[in-house]
C-alpha positions in Angstrom: 0.1 0.0 0.1 2.7 2.8 0.8 4.2 2.1 -2.6 0.7 2.9 -4.4 0.6 6.1 -2.2 4.4 7.1 -3.3 3.3 6.8 -6.9 0.2 8.8 -6.4 2.0 11.7 -4.6 4.7 11.6 -7.4 2.2 12.0 -10.1 0.3 14.6 -8.5 3.8 16.5 -8.0 4.7 15.7 -11.7 1.8 17.0 -13.1 2.6 20.4 -11.9 6.0 20.3 -13.8 5.1 18.3 -16.8 4.1 21.2 -19.2 7.8 22.8 -18.2 9.3 19.6 -18.7 8.0 19.0 -21.9 8.8 22.7 -23.3 12.4 21.9 -21.9 12.7 18.6 -23.8 11.2 20.6 -27.0 13.7 23.4 -26.6 16.6 20.7 -26.1 15.9 18.6 -29.0 15.5 21.5 -31.3 18.8 22.8 -30.3 20.4 19.9 -30.9 18.8 19.6 -34.5 19.7 23.1 -35.3 23.1 22.6 -33.9 23.7 19.3 -36.1 22.4 21.2 -39.3 24.7 24.1 -38.7 27.6 22.3 -38.1 26.8 20.0 -41.0 26.8 23.0 -43.7 30.0 24.9 -41.9 
């Protein structure tokens, strides 16, 4: 039972930051792709 409570509290805390996490990962991926494109054309 304690494991389920931990998972529940984890997900309720994570939902607050899910939006910013997705934005951070998108920025990271876009930055990496742009870096690869720029360095491949140099």
